[in-house]
N, CA, C and O atoms as a GROMACS GRO file, in nm:
protein
  336
    1ALA      N    1   0.083  -0.120   0.000
    1ALA     CA    2   0.000   0.000   0.000
    1ALA      C    3   0.087   0.126   0.000
    1ALA      O    4   0.056   0.223  -0.069
    2SER      N    5   0.195   0.123   0.077
    2SER     CA    6   0.279   0.243   0.084
    2SER      C    7   0.345   0.273  -0.050
    2SER      O    8   0.360   0.390  -0.086
    3ASP      N    9   0.383   0.171  -0.125
    3ASP     CA   10   0.444   0.194  -0.256
    3ASP      C   11   0.343   0.254  -0.354
    3ASP      O   12   0.376   0.348  -0.427
    4LEU      N   13   0.222   0.202  -0.356
    4LEU     CA   14   0.120   0.254  -0.448
    4LEU      C   15   0.079   0.396  -0.413
    4LEU      O   16   0.062   0.480  -0.502
    5ILE      N   17   0.062   0.423  -0.286
    5ILE     CA   18   0.029   0.559  -0.244
    5ILE      C   19   0.147   0.652  -0.272
    5ILE      O   20   0.127   0.768  -0.311
    6GLY      N   21   0.268   0.602  -0.254
    6GLY     CA   22   0.389   0.681  -0.284
    6GLY      C   23   0.398   0.717  -0.431
    6GLY      O   24   0.437   0.828  -0.465
    7ILE      N   25   0.361   0.622  -0.520
    7ILE     CA   26   0.361   0.651  -0.664
    7ILE      C   27   0.259   0.762  -0.695
    7ILE      O   28   0.289   0.855  -0.770
    8ALA      N   29   0.141   0.751  -0.638
    8ALA     CA   30   0.037   0.853  -0.661
    8ALA      C   31   0.082   0.989  -0.608
    8ALA      O   32   0.065   1.091  -0.675
    9ALA      N   33   0.138   0.991  -0.489
    9ALA     CA   34   0.182   1.118  -0.429
    9ALA      C   35   0.296   1.179  -0.509
    9ALA      O   36   0.300   1.301  -0.529
   10SER      N   37   0.390   1.096  -0.554
   10SER     CA   38   0.503   1.150  -0.632
   10SER      C   39   0.456   1.205  -0.766
   10SER      O   40   0.510   1.304  -0.814
   11THR      N   41   0.357   1.143  -0.826
   11THR     CA   42   0.302   1.195  -0.951
   11THR      C   43   0.240   1.332  -0.928
   11THR      O   44   0.261   1.424  -1.008
   12LEU      N   45   0.163   1.346  -0.822
   12LEU     CA   46   0.103   1.476  -0.789
   12LEU      C   47   0.211   1.582  -0.763
   12LEU      O   48   0.199   1.695  -0.809
   13ILE      N   49   0.314   1.543  -0.691
   13ILE     CA   50   0.422   1.637  -0.661
   13ILE      C   51   0.493   1.679  -0.789
   13ILE      O   52   0.523   1.796  -0.808
   14ASN      N   53   0.522   1.582  -0.876
   14ASN     CA   54   0.592   1.613  -1.000
   14ASN      C   55   0.510   1.702  -1.094
   14ASN      O   56   0.566   1.784  -1.166
   15VAL      N   57   0.378   1.686  -1.093
   15VAL     CA   58   0.292   1.763  -1.183
   15VAL      C   59   0.251   1.898  -1.123
   15VAL      O   60   0.259   2.001  -1.190
   16LEU      N   61   0.208   1.897  -0.997
   16LEU     CA   62   0.151   2.018  -0.936
   16LEU      C   63   0.249   2.099  -0.853
   16LEU      O   64   0.225   2.217  -0.828
   17ASP      N   65   0.359   2.039  -0.809
   17ASP     CA   66   0.463   2.104  -0.730
   17ASP      C   67   0.408   2.170  -0.602
   17ASP      O   68   0.432   2.288  -0.580
   18PRO      N   69   0.335   2.093  -0.519
   18PRO     CA   70   0.283   2.152  -0.394
   18PRO      C   71   0.392   2.160  -0.288
   18PRO      O   72   0.496   2.097  -0.300
   19ARG      N   73   0.367   2.237  -0.185
   19ARG     CA   74   0.460   2.245  -0.073
   19ARG      C   75   0.427   2.140   0.033
   19ARG      O   76   0.513   2.101   0.112
   20ILE      N   77   0.301   2.094   0.034
   20ILE     CA   78   0.260   1.994   0.132
   20ILE      C   79   0.160   1.898   0.068
   20ILE      O   80   0.076   1.938  -0.013
   21VAL      N   81   0.170   1.772   0.106
   21VAL     CA   82   0.074   1.669   0.066
   21VAL      C   83   0.013   1.615   0.195
   21VAL      O   84   0.085   1.566   0.282
   22VAL      N   85  -0.118   1.624   0.206
   22VAL     CA   86  -0.186   1.576   0.326
   22VAL      C   87  -0.257   1.446   0.293
   22VAL      O   88  -0.340   1.439   0.202
   23LEU      N   89  -0.222   1.343   0.366
   23LEU     CA   90  -0.278   1.210   0.344
   23LEU      C   91  -0.397   1.187   0.437
   23LEU      O   92  -0.390   1.216   0.557
   24SER      N   93  -0.506   1.136   0.380
   24SER     CA   94  -0.622   1.102   0.463
   24SER      C   95  -0.695   0.986   0.398
   24SER      O   96  -0.663   0.945   0.287
   25GLY      N   97  -0.794   0.935   0.468
   25GLY     CA   98  -0.871   0.823   0.417
   25GLY      C   99  -0.863   0.704   0.511
   25GLY      O  100  -0.789   0.706   0.609
   26SER      N  101  -0.938   0.602   0.480
   26SER     CA  102  -0.948   0.488   0.570
   26SER      C  103  -0.816   0.412   0.583
   26SER      O  104  -0.782   0.365   0.692
   27VAL      N  105  -0.741   0.399   0.474
   27VAL     CA  106  -0.613   0.327   0.480
   27VAL      C  107  -0.515   0.404   0.569
   27VAL      O  108  -0.445   0.345   0.651
   28ILE      N  109  -0.511   0.535   0.552
   28ILE     CA  110  -0.420   0.618   0.631
   28ILE      C  111  -0.462   0.617   0.778
   28ILE      O  112  -0.377   0.608   0.866
   29GLU      N  113  -0.591   0.627   0.804
   29GLU     CA  114  -0.641   0.629   0.941
   29GLU      C  115  -0.610   0.498   1.014
   29GLU      O  116  -0.578   0.498   1.133
   30LYS      N  117  -0.620   0.386   0.943
   30LYS     CA  118  -0.596   0.256   1.006
   30LYS      C  119  -0.449   0.220   1.011
   30LYS      O  120  -0.408   0.133   1.088
   31GLY      N  121  -0.368   0.288   0.930
   31GLY     CA  122  -0.225   0.259   0.926
   31GLY      C  123  -0.153   0.317   1.046
   31GLY      O  124  -0.204   0.405   1.116
   32ASP      N  125  -0.032   0.266   1.069
   32ASP     CA  126   0.049   0.315   1.179
   32ASP      C  127   0.161   0.404   1.125
   32ASP      O  128   0.161   0.441   1.008
   33THR      N  129   0.255   0.437   1.209
   33THR     CA  130   0.365   0.525   1.168
   33THR      C  131   0.454   0.459   1.062
   33THR      O  132   0.516   0.529   0.982
   34ASP      N  133   0.460   0.326   1.061
   34ASP     CA  134   0.538   0.257   0.958
   34ASP      C  135   0.480   0.280   0.819
   34ASP      O  136   0.554   0.295   0.722
   35LEU      N  137   0.348   0.284   0.809
   35LEU     CA  138   0.282   0.309   0.681
   35LEU      C  139   0.316   0.450   0.632
   35LEU      O  140   0.350   0.468   0.515
   36ILE      N  141   0.306   0.548   0.719
   36ILE     CA  142   0.333   0.686   0.682
   36ILE      C  143   0.479   0.703   0.642
   36ILE      O  144   0.508   0.769   0.541
   37SER      N  145   0.570   0.647   0.717
   37SER     CA  146   0.713   0.659   0.681
   37SER      C  147   0.743   0.584   0.552
   37SER      O  148   0.827   0.628   0.473
   38GLY      N  149   0.675   0.471   0.528
   38GLY     CA  150   0.691   0.399   0.402
   38GLY      C  151   0.641   0.479   0.284
   38GLY      O  152   0.702   0.478   0.177
   39ILE      N  153   0.530   0.550   0.302
   39ILE     CA  154   0.476   0.636   0.197
   39ILE      C  155   0.573   0.750   0.168
   39ILE      O  156   0.598   0.783   0.053
   40LYS      N  157   0.627   0.810   0.274
   40LYS     CA  158   0.721   0.921   0.256
   40LYS      C  159   0.845   0.876   0.178
   40LYS      O  160   0.889   0.945   0.086
   41SER      N  161   0.902   0.762   0.216
   41SER     CA  162   1.022   0.716   0.147
   41SER      C  163   0.993   0.673   0.003
   41SER      O  164   1.072   0.700  -0.087
   42ALA      N  165   0.880   0.606  -0.019
   42ALA     CA  166   0.842   0.565  -0.155
   42ALA      C  167   0.815   0.686  -0.242
   42ALA      O  168   0.847   0.685  -0.362
   43THR      N  169   0.758   0.789  -0.185
   43THR     CA  170   0.730   0.911  -0.260
   43THR      C  171   0.860   0.981  -0.299
   43THR      O  172   0.878   1.016  -0.416
   44MET      N  173   0.949   1.000  -0.204
   44MET     CA  174   1.072   1.074  -0.230
   44MET      C  175   1.165   1.001  -0.327
   44MET      O  176   1.247   1.065  -0.394
   45GLU      N  177   1.154   0.870  -0.335
   45GLU     CA  178   1.234   0.794  -0.433
   45GLU      C  179   1.194   0.828  -0.576
   45GLU      O  180   1.276   0.823  -0.667
   46LYS      N  181   1.066   0.864  -0.595
   46LYS     CA  182   1.014   0.884  -0.729
   46LYS      C  183   0.992   1.030  -0.767
   46LYS      O  184   0.955   1.059  -0.881
   47VAL      N  185   1.015   1.121  -0.674
   47VAL     CA  186   0.997   1.263  -0.702
   47VAL      C  187   1.119   1.314  -0.778
   47VAL      O  188   1.233   1.280  -0.746
   48LEU      N  189   1.094   1.395  -0.880
   48LEU     CA  190   1.202   1.454  -0.957
   48LEU      C  191   1.284   1.549  -0.870
   48LEU      O  192   1.232   1.605  -0.773
   49GLY      N  193   1.410   1.565  -0.904
   49GLY     CA  194   1.504   1.641  -0.822
   49GLY      C  195   1.459   1.779  -0.779
   49GLY      O  196   1.468   1.813  -0.661
   50SER      N  197   1.410   1.859  -0.872
   50SER     CA  198   1.372   1.996  -0.839
   50SER      C  199   1.251   2.003  -0.748
   50SER      O  200   1.235   2.100  -0.674
   51ALA      N  201   1.166   1.903  -0.751
   51ALA     CA  202   1.045   1.904  -0.669
   51ALA      C  203   1.072   1.856  -0.526
   51ALA      O  204   0.986   1.871  -0.440
   52LYS      N  205   1.190   1.801  -0.499
   52LYS     CA  206   1.222   1.747  -0.366
   52LYS      C  207   1.248   1.856  -0.263
   52LYS      O  208   1.254   1.826  -0.143
   53ARG      N  209   1.264   1.978  -0.305
   53ARG     CA  210   1.307   2.087  -0.220
   53ARG      C  211   1.254   2.081  -0.078
   53ARG      O  212   1.328   2.039   0.012
   54ASP      N  213   1.134   2.119  -0.053
   54ASP     CA  214   1.080   2.124   0.083
   54ASP      C  215   0.939   2.066   0.089
   54ASP      O  216   0.853   2.121   0.157
   55VAL      N  217   0.914   1.957   0.019
   55VAL     CA  218   0.780   1.899   0.019
   55VAL      C  219   0.759   1.826   0.152
   55VAL      O  220   0.838   1.741   0.192
   56MET      N  221   0.649   1.862   0.218
   56MET     CA  222   0.613   1.793   0.342
   56MET      C  223   0.501   1.695   0.311
   56MET      O  224   0.409   1.727   0.235
   57ILE      N  225   0.508   1.577   0.370
   57ILE     CA  226   0.404   1.476   0.355
   57ILE      C  227   0.356   1.445   0.496
   57ILE      O  228   0.430   1.392   0.578
   58GLU      N  229   0.230   1.480   0.522
   58GLU     CA  230   0.176   1.469   0.657
   58GLU      C  231   0.044   1.393   0.658
   58GLU      O  232  -0.027   1.390   0.557
   59LYS      N  233   0.013   1.333   0.770
   59LYS     CA  234  -0.116   1.267   0.791
   59LYS      C  235  -0.216   1.372   0.836
   59LYS      O  236  -0.184   1.458   0.918
   60SER      N  237  -0.338   1.366   0.782
   60SER     CA  238  -0.441   1.462   0.818
   60SER      C  239  -0.476   1.451   0.965
   60SER      O  240  -0.485   1.342   1.021
   61SER      N  241  -0.494   1.565   1.027
   61SER     CA  242  -0.536   1.567   1.167
   61SER      C  243  -0.687   1.580   1.180
   61SER      O  244  -0.739   1.584   1.291
   62LEU      N  245  -0.758   1.588   1.067
   62LEU     CA  246  -0.904   1.605   1.069
   62LEU      C  247  -0.980   1.474   1.075
   62LEU      O  248  -1.102   1.474   1.091
   63GLY      N  249  -0.912   1.362   1.061
   63GLY     CA  250  -0.978   1.233   1.070
   63GLY      C  251  -1.056   1.196   0.946
   63GLY      O  252  -1.031   1.250   0.838
   64GLN      N  253  -1.150   1.105   0.961
   64GLN     CA  254  -1.223   1.050   0.846
   64GLN      C  255  -1.320   1.148   0.783
   64GLN      O  256  -1.369   1.123   0.673
   65PHE      N  257  -1.350   1.258   0.849
   65PHE     CA  258  -1.445   1.354   0.796
   65PHE      C  259  -1.376   1.476   0.734
   65PHE      O  260  -1.438   1.581   0.722
   66ALA      N  261  -1.251   1.464   0.697
   66ALA     CA  262  -1.176   1.576   0.642
   66ALA      C  263  -1.241   1.631   0.515
   66ALA      O  264  -1.252   1.752   0.500
   67GLY      N  265  -1.283   1.544   0.426
   67GLY     CA  266  -1.345   1.589   0.302
   67GLY      C  267  -1.474   1.664   0.326
   67GLY      O  268  -1.500   1.766   0.262
   68ILE      N  269  -1.554   1.614   0.417
   68ILE     CA  270  -1.681   1.678   0.449
   68ILE      C  271  -1.655   1.815   0.513
   68ILE      O  272  -1.722   1.913   0.478
   69LYS      N  273  -1.560   1.822   0.605
   69LYS     CA  274  -1.527   1.949   0.669
   69LYS      C  275  -1.475   2.049   0.566
   69LYS      O  276  -1.507   2.168   0.571
   70GLY      N  277  -1.394   2.001   0.472
   70GLY     CA  278  -1.339   2.088   0.369
   70GLY      C  279  -1.446   2.145   0.277
   70GLY      O  280  -1.446   2.264   0.249
   71ILE      N  281  -1.536   2.061   0.232
   71ILE     CA  282  -1.640   2.109   0.141
   71ILE      C  283  -1.737   2.201   0.214
   71ILE      O  284  -1.787   2.297   0.155
   72CYS      N  285  -1.765   2.176   0.340
   72CYS     CA  286  -1.852   2.266   0.418
   72CYS      C  287  -1.785   2.401   0.434
   72CYS      O  288  -1.852   2.504   0.424
   73GLY      N  289  -1.655   2.402   0.459
   73GLY     CA  290  -1.582   2.528   0.469
   73GLY      C  291  -1.583   2.605   0.338
   73GLY      O  292  -1.597   2.727   0.338
   74LEU      N  293  -1.568   2.534   0.228
   74LEU     CA  294  -1.570   2.597   0.096
   74LEU      C  295  -1.707   2.656   0.065
   74LEU      O  296  -1.717   2.767   0.014
   75ILE      N  297  -1.813   2.581   0.096
   75ILE     CA  298  -1.949   2.631   0.074
   75ILE      C  299  -1.975   2.754   0.160
   75ILE      O  300  -2.032   2.853   0.113
   76TYR      N  301  -1.933   2.748   0.285
   76TYR     CA  302  -1.950   2.862   0.375
   76TYR      C  303  -1.877   2.984   0.321
   76TYR      O  304  -1.932   3.094   0.318
   77GLU      N  305  -1.753   2.964   0.279
   77GLU     CA  306  -1.673   3.074   0.226
   77GLU      C  307  -1.737   3.136   0.101
   77GLU      O  308  -1.746   3.258   0.090
   78LYS      N  309  -1.783   3.052   0.009
   78LYS     CA  310  -1.844   3.101  -0.114
   78LYS      C  311  -1.978   3.169  -0.086
   78LYS      O  312  -2.012   3.267  -0.152
   79THR      N  313  -2.055   3.118   0.010
   79THR     CA  314  -2.184   3.176   0.044
   79THR      C  315  -2.166   3.314   0.108
   79THR      O  316  -2.238   3.408   0.074
   80ILE      N  317  -2.072   3.326   0.199
   80ILE     CA  318  -2.045   3.455   0.264
   80ILE      C  319  -1.996   3.555   0.160
   80ILE      O  320  -2.032   3.672   0.166
   81PHE      N  321  -1.914   3.511   0.065
   81PHE     CA  322  -1.862   3.599  -0.041
   81PHE      C  323  -1.976   3.651  -0.128
   81PHE      O  324  -1.976   3.768  -0.167
   82ILE      N  325  -2.071   3.566  -0.158
   82ILE     CA  326  -2.184   3.606  -0.243
   82ILE      C  327  -2.274   3.704  -0.169
   82ILE      O  328  -2.327   3.797  -0.231
   83LEU      N  329  -2.291   3.686  -0.038
   83LEU     CA  330  -2.380   3.772   0.038
   83LEU      C  331  -2.322   3.910   0.064
   83LEU      O  332  -2.397   4.003   0.094
   84LYS      N  333  -2.192   3.926   0.052
   84LYS     CA  334  -2.128   4.056   0.081
   84LYS      C  335  -2.152   4.153  -0.027
   84LYS      O  336  -2.106   4.267  -0.019
   0.00000   0.00000   0.00000
Protein backbone atom coordinates (compact mmCIF):
# COMPACT_ATOMS: atom_id res chain seq x y z
CA ALA A 1 0.00 0.00 0.00
CA SER A 2 2.79 2.43 0.84
CA ASP A 3 4.44 1.94 -2.56
CA LEU A 4 1.20 2.54 -4.48
CA ILE A 5 0.29 5.59 -2.44
CA GLY A 6 3.89 6.81 -2.84
CA ILE A 7 3.61 6.51 -6.64
CA ALA A 8 0.37 8.53 -6.61
CA ALA A 9 1.83 11.18 -4.29
CA SER A 10 5.03 11.50 -6.32
CA THR A 11 3.02 11.95 -9.51
CA LEU A 12 1.03 14.76 -7.89
CA ILE A 13 4.22 16.37 -6.61
CA ASN A 14 5.92 16.13 -10.00
CA VAL A 15 2.92 17.63 -11.83
CA LEU A 16 1.51 20.18 -9.36
CA ASP A 17 4.63 21.04 -7.30
CA PRO A 18 2.83 21.52 -3.94
CA ARG A 19 4.60 22.45 -0.73
CA ILE A 20 2.60 19.94 1.32
CA VAL A 21 0.73 16.69 0.65
CA VAL A 22 -1.86 15.76 3.26
CA LEU A 23 -2.78 12.10 3.44
CA SER A 24 -6.22 11.02 4.63
CA GLY A 25 -8.71 8.23 4.17
CA SER A 26 -9.48 4.88 5.70
CA VAL A 27 -6.13 3.27 4.81
CA ILE A 28 -4.20 6.18 6.31
CA GLU A 29 -6.41 6.28 9.41
CA LYS A 30 -5.97 2.56 10.06
CA GLY A 31 -2.26 2.59 9.26
CA ASP A 32 0.49 3.15 11.79
CA THR A 33 3.65 5.25 11.68
CA ASP A 34 5.39 2.57 9.58
CA LEU A 35 2.82 3.09 6.81
CA ILE A 36 3.33 6.86 6.82
CA SER A 37 7.13 6.59 6.81
CA GLY A 38 6.91 3.99 4.02
CA ILE A 39 4.76 6.36 1.97
CA LYS A 40 7.21 9.21 2.56
CA SER A 41 10.22 7.16 1.47
CA ALA A 42 8.42 5.65 -1.55
CA THR A 43 7.30 9.11 -2.60
CA MET A 44 10.72 10.74 -2.30
CA GLU A 45 12.34 7.94 -4.33
CA LYS A 46 10.14 8.84 -7.29
CA VAL A 47 9.98 12.63 -7.02
CA LEU A 48 12.02 14.54 -9.57
CA GLY A 49 15.04 16.41 -8.22
CA SER A 50 13.72 19.96 -8.39
CA ALA A 51 10.45 19.04 -6.69
CA LYS A 52 12.22 17.47 -3.66
CA ARG A 53 13.07 20.87 -2.20
CA ASP A 54 10.80 21.24 0.83
CA VAL A 55 7.80 18.99 0.19
CA MET A 56 6.13 17.93 3.42
CA ILE A 57 4.04 14.76 3.55
CA GLU A 58 1.76 14.69 6.57
CA LYS A 59 -1.16 12.67 7.91
CA SER A 60 -4.41 14.62 8.18
CA SER A 61 -5.36 15.67 11.67
CA LEU A 62 -9.04 16.05 10.69
CA GLY A 63 -9.78 12.33 10.70
CA GLN A 64 -12.23 10.50 8.46
CA PHE A 65 -14.45 13.54 7.96
CA ALA A 66 -11.76 15.76 6.42
CA GLY A 67 -13.45 15.89 3.02
CA ILE A 68 -16.81 16.78 4.49
CA LYS A 69 -15.27 19.49 6.69
CA GLY A 70 -13.39 20.88 3.69
CA ILE A 71 -16.40 21.09 1.41
CA CYS A 72 -18.52 22.65 4.18
CA GLY A 73 -15.82 25.28 4.69
CA LEU A 74 -15.70 25.97 0.96
CA ILE A 75 -19.49 26.31 0.74
CA TYR A 76 -19.50 28.62 3.75
CA GLU A 77 -16.73 30.75 2.26
CA LYS A 78 -18.44 31.01 -1.14
CA THR A 79 -21.84 31.76 0.44
CA ILE A 80 -20.45 34.55 2.64
CA PHE A 81 -18.62 35.99 -0.41
CA ILE A 82 -21.84 36.05 -2.43
CA LEU A 83 -23.80 37.72 0.37
CA LYS A 84 -21.29 40.56 0.81
